[in-house]
C-alpha positions as CSV (number, residue, x, y, z in Angstrom):
1,M,9.5,-4.2,9.6
2,L,9.1,-1.5,6.8
3,I,6.6,-4.1,4.9
4,D,5.1,-4.9,8.3
5,L,4.0,-1.2,9.2
6,I,2.3,-0.4,5.7
7,L,0.2,-3.8,6.2
8,E,-0.4,-2.7,10.3
9,N,-1.5,0.1,8.3
10,T,-3.6,-1.1,6.1
11,A,-4.9,-4.0,8.8
12,K,-6.0,-0.4,10.9
13,L,-7.3,0.9,7.6
14,K,-5.2,3.6,7.8
15,S,-3.2,5.3,5.2
16,S,0.5,4.4,5.8
17,V,0.7,8.2,4.3
18,S,-1.7,10.8,5.6
19,G,-2.4,8.6,8.9
20,G,-6.2,9.1,8.1
21,K,-9.1,6.5,8.2
22,W,-10.3,4.9,4.9
23,K,-13.5,5.5,4.3
24,K,-15.5,2.5,4.9
25,T,-17.6,2.3,2.1
26,L,-17.8,-0.9,0.2
27,S,-19.7,-1.1,-3.3
28,P,-22.5,-3.8,-3.2
29,E,-20.9,-5.9,-6.2
30,Y,-17.7,-5.7,-3.7
31,K,-19.8,-6.1,-0.6
32,K,-20.9,-9.6,-1.9
33,Q,-17.6,-10.5,-3.2
34,K,-16.1,-9.6,1.0
35,K,-18.7,-11.8,2.5
36,K,-16.6,-15.1,2.1
37,V,-13.5,-13.2,3.5
38,A,-14.3,-10.1,5.6
39,P,-18.2,-8.7,5.2
40,G,-17.9,-5.2,5.2
41,V,-14.3,-4.2,6.0
42,P,-12.6,-2.7,3.1
43,N,-9.0,-3.9,4.4
44,M,-7.9,-4.8,0.4
45,E,-7.8,-8.5,1.5
46,L,-10.7,-9.9,-1.1
47,T,-7.6,-12.7,-2.0
48,G,-4.8,-10.9,0.1
49,D,-2.7,-11.6,-3.3
50,M,-1.9,-7.5,-4.0
51,L,-0.5,-7.2,-0.7
52,D,1.4,-9.9,-0.1
53,A,3.2,-8.7,-3.8
54,L,4.0,-5.7,-1.4
55,T,7.6,-5.8,-1.6
56,F,10.7,-3.6,-1.7
57,K,13.8,-3.4,-4.1
58,P,17.2,-1.7,-2.4
59,Y,19.3,0.8,-4.6
60,R,22.9,1.9,-4.0
61,D,21.2,5.5,-3.5
62,G,17.8,3.9,-1.7
63,I,14.7,2.2,-1.2
64,E,11.8,1.7,-3.8
65,V,7.9,0.5,-2.3
66,G,5.8,-0.9,-4.0
67,V,3.8,-4.0,-5.6
68,F,6.0,-5.0,-8.8
69,D,3.9,-8.2,-9.7
70,R,2.2,-6.8,-12.3
71,E,-1.3,-7.9,-11.8
72,E,-1.2,-7.4,-8.1
73,A,0.7,-4.0,-9.2
74,L,-2.4,-3.0,-11.5
75,K,-4.7,-2.7,-8.1
76,A,-2.3,-0.9,-6.0
77,E,-2.4,1.8,-9.5
78,N,-6.4,1.6,-9.0
79,H,-6.0,2.1,-4.8
80,N,-3.2,4.2,-4.6
81,K,-4.3,6.6,-7.4
82,F,-0.8,7.3,-8.8
83,T,-2.6,8.4,-12.7
84,A,-4.9,10.7,-14.2
85,K,-6.4,7.1,-15.1
86,S,-6.7,5.5,-12.0
87,R,-8.0,8.5,-10.5
88,K,-10.8,7.9,-13.2
89,T,-11.8,4.2,-12.1
90,K,-14.4,3.5,-9.4
91,V,-12.2,1.9,-7.0
92,P,-11.7,4.2,-3.7
93,E,-8.9,5.4,-2.8
94,R,-6.9,3.7,0.2
95,Q,-3.5,4.8,-0.7
96,F,-0.8,2.4,1.2
97,I,2.1,3.7,-0.9
98,P,2.7,7.1,-2.0
99,R,2.9,9.0,-5.0
100,K,5.8,10.7,-6.4
101,D,5.4,13.8,-4.7
102,Q,4.3,12.6,-1.2
103,K,6.3,11.0,1.6
104,F,5.2,7.8,4.6
105,K,3.6,8.9,7.5
106,K,6.8,9.5,10.0
107,E,7.1,5.9,11.7
108,I,7.5,4.0,8.1
109,L,9.6,6.7,7.2
110,T,11.8,6.1,9.8
111,E,11.9,2.8,9.3
112,L,13.0,3.5,5.8
113,K,15.9,5.7,6.6
114,T,16.8,3.0,9.1
115,L,16.5,0.0,6.1
116,A,18.1,2.2,4.0
117,K,21.0,2.8,5.8
118,E,21.5,-0.8,6.4
119,V,21.3,-1.5,2.7
120,V,24.1,1.1,1.9
121,D,26.5,-0.1,4.4
122,D,26.2,-3.7,3.3
123,Q,27.5,-2.4,0.1
124,D,30.3,-1.0,1.3
């Protein structure tokens, strides 16, 4: 359910962090690539691999949400703008995972807390 909520926001071209809509502009090069998939739609679904790699890792003291596959993590890094290096890339910011100083929007946080409680209960 947690990942589904994030993917639903992404499909609606909305940030799972701010809740705001993404800019609908695509670079001319990317627009050509998208013709076969979803012409003109900035839904980060060129191949679907990056969003398919979105998952979570449970820990005793919480849950980490992210893209942990090395190749796909670079794409996620560039869209989420986690570092100064990625902020310099031409990839537009389409944030679906919060930076360390941010949180998910309320509905996702609620689901995250529910999931975290289940994980802790399972470990006891």
